[in-house]
C-alpha positions as CSV (number, residue, x, y, z in Angstrom):
1,X,62.8,-79.8,4.3
2,X,59.8,-82.4,3.8
3,X,60.1,-84.9,7.0
4,X,58.9,-87.4,4.8
5,X,59.3,-89.5,1.6
6,X,57.0,-90.3,-0.8
7,X,58.3,-91.7,-4.0
8,X,57.3,-94.9,-5.9
9,X,59.3,-97.5,-4.2
10,X,59.4,-95.6,-1.0
11,X,56.7,-94.0,1.8
12,X,57.7,-93.0,5.1
13,X,57.3,-90.0,7.8
14,X,54.5,-87.6,8.3
15,X,53.3,-86.7,5.1
16,X,52.0,-83.2,4.7
17,X,49.7,-83.4,1.4
18,X,49.2,-80.0,0.9
19,X,52.8,-79.8,0.2
20,X,52.7,-82.9,-1.8
21,X,50.5,-81.4,-4.2
22,X,52.5,-78.4,-4.7
23,X,56.1,-80.6,-4.8
24,X,54.3,-82.9,-7.7
25,X,52.3,-80.3,-9.6
26,X,49.3,-81.8,-9.5
27,X,45.9,-80.0,-8.2
28,X,43.8,-80.4,-5.2
29,X,40.2,-81.6,-5.8
30,X,38.3,-78.5,-4.5
31,X,34.6,-77.9,-3.7
32,X,33.7,-77.1,-7.6
33,X,34.9,-80.4,-8.9
34,X,33.7,-82.5,-6.0
35,X,30.1,-80.5,-7.4
36,X,30.9,-81.6,-10.7
37,X,31.4,-85.3,-9.9
38,X,28.3,-85.4,-7.6
39,X,26.5,-83.9,-11.0
40,X,28.0,-86.5,-13.3
41,X,27.3,-89.2,-10.9
42,X,24.6,-88.4,-8.6
43,X,26.6,-89.0,-5.3
44,X,29.8,-88.9,-4.1
45,X,31.4,-91.8,-2.8
46,X,32.4,-91.7,0.4
47,X,36.2,-91.5,-0.5
48,X,35.9,-88.4,-2.0
49,X,33.2,-86.6,0.4
50,X,36.1,-87.0,3.4
51,X,39.1,-86.0,1.4
52,X,40.8,-89.9,0.5
53,X,41.0,-89.0,-2.9
54,X,42.4,-85.5,-2.9
55,X,44.4,-84.7,-5.8
56,X,44.0,-84.8,-9.7
57,X,45.4,-84.6,-13.1
58,X,42.6,-83.4,-15.5
59,X,40.0,-85.3,-13.9
60,X,37.6,-82.5,-14.9
61,X,38.8,-82.6,-18.6
62,X,38.0,-86.8,-18.5
63,X,34.3,-85.8,-17.0
64,X,33.7,-83.3,-20.2
65,X,34.8,-86.1,-22.5
66,X,32.4,-88.4,-20.8
67,X,29.6,-85.9,-20.8
68,X,30.1,-85.7,-24.9
69,X,29.7,-89.3,-25.2
70,X,33.4,-90.2,-25.1
71,X,33.7,-92.7,-22.6
72,X,37.1,-93.6,-20.8
73,X,38.9,-96.4,-19.5
74,X,40.6,-96.8,-16.1
75,X,44.2,-98.1,-15.6
76,X,45.4,-99.2,-12.3
77,X,47.7,-101.7,-11.1
78,X,49.6,-104.0,-8.2
79,X,53.3,-104.3,-7.6
80,X,53.3,-108.1,-6.7
81,X,56.0,-108.2,-3.8
82,X,54.1,-110.0,-1.3
83,X,50.3,-110.5,0.1
84,X,48.1,-108.1,-0.5
85,X,46.9,-105.6,2.7
86,X,44.0,-103.5,3.6
87,X,45.7,-100.3,2.5
88,X,46.5,-102.1,-1.1
89,X,42.2,-102.7,-1.3
90,X,41.6,-98.5,-0.7
91,X,42.1,-97.6,-4.5
92,X,40.6,-101.0,-5.8
93,X,37.5,-100.1,-3.8
94,X,37.0,-96.7,-5.4
95,X,38.0,-98.1,-8.6
96,X,35.0,-100.5,-8.8
97,X,33.0,-97.6,-8.0
98,X,34.1,-95.8,-11.2
99,X,33.8,-98.7,-13.0
100,X,30.2,-99.3,-11.8
101,X,29.0,-96.0,-12.1
102,X,30.5,-95.1,-15.7
103,X,30.4,-98.6,-17.2
104,X,33.7,-98.4,-18.2
105,X,36.3,-101.2,-18.8
106,X,39.4,-101.6,-16.5
107,X,43.0,-102.5,-17.3
108,X,44.9,-103.9,-14.7
109,X,48.7,-104.0,-14.7
110,X,50.5,-106.4,-12.4
111,X,54.1,-105.5,-12.8
112,X,55.9,-108.5,-11.9
113,X,59.0,-107.1,-13.8
114,X,59.4,-103.8,-11.8
115,X,59.8,-106.3,-8.5
116,X,62.2,-108.2,-9.7
117,X,64.2,-105.5,-11.2
118,X,64.3,-103.1,-8.4
119,X,64.9,-106.0,-5.9
120,X,61.9,-106.0,-3.8
121,X,61.6,-110.0,-4.8
122,X,64.4,-112.1,-5.8
123,X,63.3,-114.0,-8.8
124,X,61.5,-113.0,-11.9
125,X,59.5,-116.2,-11.6
126,X,58.5,-115.5,-7.8
127,X,57.0,-112.0,-8.3
128,X,55.1,-113.4,-11.7
129,X,53.6,-116.2,-9.0
130,X,53.0,-113.3,-6.5
131,X,51.0,-111.4,-9.1
132,X,48.7,-114.3,-9.8
133,X,48.3,-114.9,-6.3
134,X,47.4,-111.2,-5.8
135,X,45.0,-111.2,-8.7
136,X,42.8,-113.3,-6.8
137,X,42.1,-110.3,-4.6
138,X,41.5,-107.8,-7.3
139,X,38.9,-110.6,-8.8
140,X,37.5,-111.0,-5.4
141,X,36.6,-107.0,-5.3
142,X,33.8,-107.9,-7.6
143,X,35.1,-106.2,-10.8
144,X,32.8,-106.8,-13.9
145,X,34.5,-110.1,-15.7
146,X,33.5,-108.8,-19.0
147,X,35.3,-105.5,-18.7
148,X,38.1,-106.4,-16.2
149,X,41.7,-107.1,-18.2
150,X,44.5,-108.2,-15.5
151,X,47.9,-109.0,-17.1
152,X,51.4,-109.5,-16.2
153,X,53.9,-107.2,-17.7
154,X,55.9,-110.5,-18.6
155,X,53.0,-112.4,-20.0
156,X,51.7,-109.6,-21.9
157,X,54.9,-108.0,-23.1
158,X,54.7,-109.0,-26.7
159,X,51.5,-106.4,-26.7
160,X,52.9,-103.9,-24.0
161,X,56.5,-103.5,-25.3
162,X,56.2,-101.7,-28.6
163,X,54.4,-99.1,-26.8
164,X,56.9,-99.1,-24.2
165,X,59.5,-98.7,-26.9
166,X,58.1,-95.7,-28.3
167,X,57.7,-94.0,-24.5
168,X,61.2,-95.2,-24.0
169,X,62.8,-93.2,-27.3
170,X,60.7,-89.9,-26.3
171,X,61.9,-90.2,-22.7
172,X,65.8,-89.1,-21.9
173,X,67.9,-90.3,-19.1
174,X,68.5,-87.0,-17.9
175,X,64.6,-87.1,-17.3
176,X,64.2,-90.0,-15.8
177,X,67.0,-89.7,-13.3
178,X,65.0,-85.8,-12.7
179,X,62.0,-87.5,-11.9
180,X,62.9,-91.3,-10.5
181,X,66.4,-90.6,-9.0
182,X,68.3,-93.1,-10.8
183,X,71.9,-93.2,-10.3
184,X,75.0,-94.6,-12.2
185,X,74.5,-97.9,-9.9
186,X,71.1,-98.3,-10.9
187,X,70.6,-101.4,-13.6
188,X,69.1,-100.7,-16.9
189,X,66.1,-102.6,-16.6
190,X,65.0,-100.2,-13.9
191,X,65.9,-97.1,-16.1
192,X,63.9,-98.6,-18.7
193,X,61.0,-99.9,-16.7
194,X,59.1,-96.5,-16.1
195,X,58.4,-96.8,-20.3
196,X,56.6,-100.4,-19.4
197,X,54.2,-98.6,-16.4
198,X,53.2,-96.0,-19.0
199,X,52.3,-98.4,-21.8
200,X,48.4,-99.3,-20.3
201,X,47.9,-95.4,-20.7
202,X,47.8,-95.9,-24.3
203,X,46.8,-99.9,-24.8
204,X,43.0,-98.7,-24.8
205,X,43.7,-96.8,-27.7
206,X,45.8,-99.0,-29.6
207,X,43.1,-102.1,-29.1
208,X,40.2,-100.0,-29.9
209,X,41.8,-98.3,-32.8
210,X,41.1,-94.7,-31.5
211,X,42.3,-92.4,-29.1
212,X,40.5,-93.6,-25.8
213,X,41.1,-91.2,-22.6
214,X,42.4,-93.1,-19.7
215,X,42.0,-92.2,-15.9
216,X,44.2,-94.0,-13.5
217,X,43.1,-94.1,-9.4
218,X,45.9,-95.0,-7.5
219,X,47.5,-93.8,-4.9
220,X,50.1,-90.5,-4.9
221,X,53.3,-92.1,-4.9
222,X,52.7,-93.5,-8.2
223,X,52.3,-90.3,-9.9
224,X,56.0,-89.7,-11.0
225,X,55.3,-92.3,-13.6
226,X,52.4,-90.2,-15.0
227,X,54.4,-87.3,-15.9
228,X,56.8,-88.8,-17.9
229,X,53.7,-90.7,-19.3
230,X,51.9,-87.1,-20.2
231,X,54.8,-85.6,-21.7
232,X,55.0,-88.5,-24.1
233,X,51.5,-88.7,-25.2
234,X,50.7,-85.9,-27.7
235,X,54.1,-86.9,-29.8
236,X,52.4,-90.4,-30.3
237,X,49.1,-89.5,-31.3
238,X,47.2,-90.0,-27.8
239,X,45.3,-88.2,-25.1
240,X,47.3,-87.3,-21.8
241,X,46.1,-89.8,-19.3
242,X,44.0,-88.3,-16.5
243,X,44.9,-89.2,-12.8
244,X,43.2,-89.3,-9.4
245,X,45.4,-89.7,-6.2
246,X,44.4,-91.4,-2.9
247,X,46.5,-90.7,0.8
248,X,47.9,-93.4,2.4
249,X,46.0,-95.9,4.9
250,X,48.2,-95.9,8.3
251,X,49.4,-98.8,10.0
252,X,48.2,-100.1,12.9
253,X,51.6,-98.5,14.9
254,X,52.0,-94.9,15.4
255,X,52.9,-93.2,12.6
256,X,53.6,-94.4,8.9
257,X,51.4,-95.8,6.1
258,X,50.3,-99.4,6.3
259,X,53.5,-101.6,4.8
260,X,53.9,-104.9,4.1
261,X,57.4,-105.1,6.0
262,X,55.9,-104.2,9.0
263,X,53.8,-107.3,9.2
264,X,52.7,-106.6,12.7
265,X,50.8,-103.4,11.9
266,X,49.3,-104.1,8.5
267,X,45.8,-106.4,8.1
268,X,46.7,-109.0,4.9
269,X,44.0,-110.3,3.2
270,X,45.2,-113.8,4.1
271,X,45.5,-113.2,7.7
272,X,43.2,-116.0,9.3
273,X,40.3,-113.4,10.8
274,X,41.0,-113.9,14.5
275,X,44.8,-113.1,13.9
276,X,43.9,-110.0,12.1
277,X,41.6,-108.9,15.0
278,X,44.5,-109.3,17.8
279,X,46.2,-107.0,15.6
280,X,43.4,-104.6,16.0
281,X,43.4,-104.9,19.5
282,X,46.8,-104.2,19.6
283,X,46.8,-101.0,17.5
284,X,47.8,-97.5,18.4
285,X,45.2,-95.3,19.7
286,X,44.7,-91.6,20.4
287,X,43.5,-92.4,24.1
288,X,44.6,-91.1,27.2
289,X,47.0,-93.0,29.5
290,X,44.2,-94.1,32.0
291,X,40.3,-94.5,31.7
292,X,39.9,-91.8,34.2
293,X,41.4,-89.4,32.1
294,X,40.0,-90.9,28.7
295,X,36.3,-90.1,30.4
296,X,37.3,-86.8,31.8
297,X,39.3,-85.2,28.9
298,X,38.1,-87.7,25.8
299,X,40.9,-89.2,23.1
300,X,42.5,-87.9,20.2
301,X,41.1,-89.5,17.3
302,X,43.2,-87.4,14.7
303,X,46.3,-89.3,15.4
304,X,44.3,-92.8,16.2
305,X,45.0,-95.5,13.8
306,X,41.7,-97.3,14.5
307,X,39.4,-94.0,14.3
308,X,41.1,-93.9,10.6
309,X,40.4,-97.4,10.1
310,X,36.8,-96.6,10.4
311,X,36.9,-93.6,8.4
312,X,38.9,-94.8,5.7
313,X,37.5,-98.4,5.3
314,X,34.9,-99.4,7.7
315,X,32.2,-96.8,8.3
316,X,30.6,-95.6,5.2
317,X,27.9,-93.8,7.4
318,X,28.8,-90.0,7.6
319,X,26.6,-89.8,10.4
320,X,27.8,-92.6,12.1
321,X,31.4,-92.1,11.8
322,X,30.8,-88.4,13.2
323,X,29.3,-90.1,16.3
324,X,31.9,-92.1,16.7
325,X,34.6,-89.2,16.6
326,X,32.8,-86.9,19.0
327,X,32.3,-90.0,21.4
328,X,36.0,-90.3,21.5
329,X,36.5,-86.3,22.0
330,X,34.0,-86.2,24.7
331,X,35.3,-89.2,26.8
332,X,31.9,-91.3,26.1
333,X,33.6,-94.4,24.6
334,X,37.0,-95.8,25.3
335,X,39.8,-97.3,23.3
336,X,39.0,-101.0,24.0
337,X,35.5,-100.7,23.4
338,X,36.5,-99.2,19.8
339,X,39.0,-101.6,19.1
340,X,36.8,-104.9,19.8
341,X,33.9,-103.4,17.4
342,X,36.4,-102.6,14.8
343,X,38.1,-106.2,15.3
344,X,34.5,-107.7,14.9
345,X,34.3,-105.9,11.4
346,X,37.5,-106.6,9.8
347,X,37.2,-110.3,11.0
348,X,34.0,-110.4,9.3
349,X,35.2,-108.5,5.9
350,X,38.1,-111.0,5.6
351,X,35.8,-114.0,6.3
352,X,33.8,-113.0,3.2
353,X,36.7,-111.8,1.0
354,X,38.3,-114.8,1.6
355,X,35.4,-117.1,0.8
356,X,35.5,-114.6,-2.7
357,X,39.1,-115.1,-3.0
358,X,38.9,-118.8,-3.1
359,X,36.1,-118.9,-5.6
360,X,38.2,-116.1,-8.0
361,X,40.6,-119.3,-8.4
362,X,38.3,-120.7,-10.9
363,X,37.4,-117.2,-12.5
364,X,41.2,-116.4,-13.4
365,X,41.0,-117.1,-16.8
366,X,38.3,-115.0,-17.5
367,X,39.9,-112.2,-16.1
368,X,43.8,-112.7,-16.8
369,X,45.1,-111.7,-20.5
370,X,48.1,-113.1,-21.8
371,X,49.8,-112.9,-25.6
């Protein structure tokens, strides 16, 4: 039995991603597919080179459609249960790369209804307010305002609901229970909700009046939603959505992904930069017990949360990342030095991001769509 849990609402434990691919029935992004992506884009994004995006559904098909002159749309989202942290930015960085490389539209869903229905936010009004707050972080990432459409489920319900109803009619409670683990005590809003998350998969086709391929970049915990969506797609006359999945950014503690429920081990985009730097300085590392041992035997970057931050977000240069890895393994760099440099990079990033986030307040109307 797996010693980890990965569901759309809970992720914990040490995750075996190879096993997760088998459990979820997805496909590994292999060398052949990486070569295909490189051929189409010209250069692989570092998150692909490093296996941070590691799994997919029909990504090869999406690329073939694109080469045939049939452009796709992007769809991803955010469940607004609190402030955005660096782990949430990871798939958004890659989504922006996809938008820039393929020059395509992005449909960004803020699931304010979900977070209320599943009890993560006490009121629907609070969840809706958080959605608009979180949208500032999305806009700050630099997405194309002419090709990016952000919406909350409640404010765009008139458009989304008719699609969701059609998906819901094709999805039995037996299937929903098997996929999501619903129980007798689950409220009926939660049981219906997966149909709302399915709706944006078909939204581009409906808005454009023609079948449009859709690619979803997201963390793998969201994949169960796309299983029922893909089952419904051909019955509704749409393409099955494709997906590309990323791993989770670890928290600053020992083990587990970055989580808003553990604020001391997460860096939020709204953290004062110096406060974020202090969190980095307290992070769990793979260092030895003493300086002497570290210099003699080296550290273990593979279990070090600080190294993972360089690898996932703060060092795009592969050769420099390799230098850091070897310096740690050989005892040529101490954990304090590594932390100090990362703290500076995180502080600098947050300063710039927060400036963009502030400017985004004047751009909300360009990005947000409502009924």
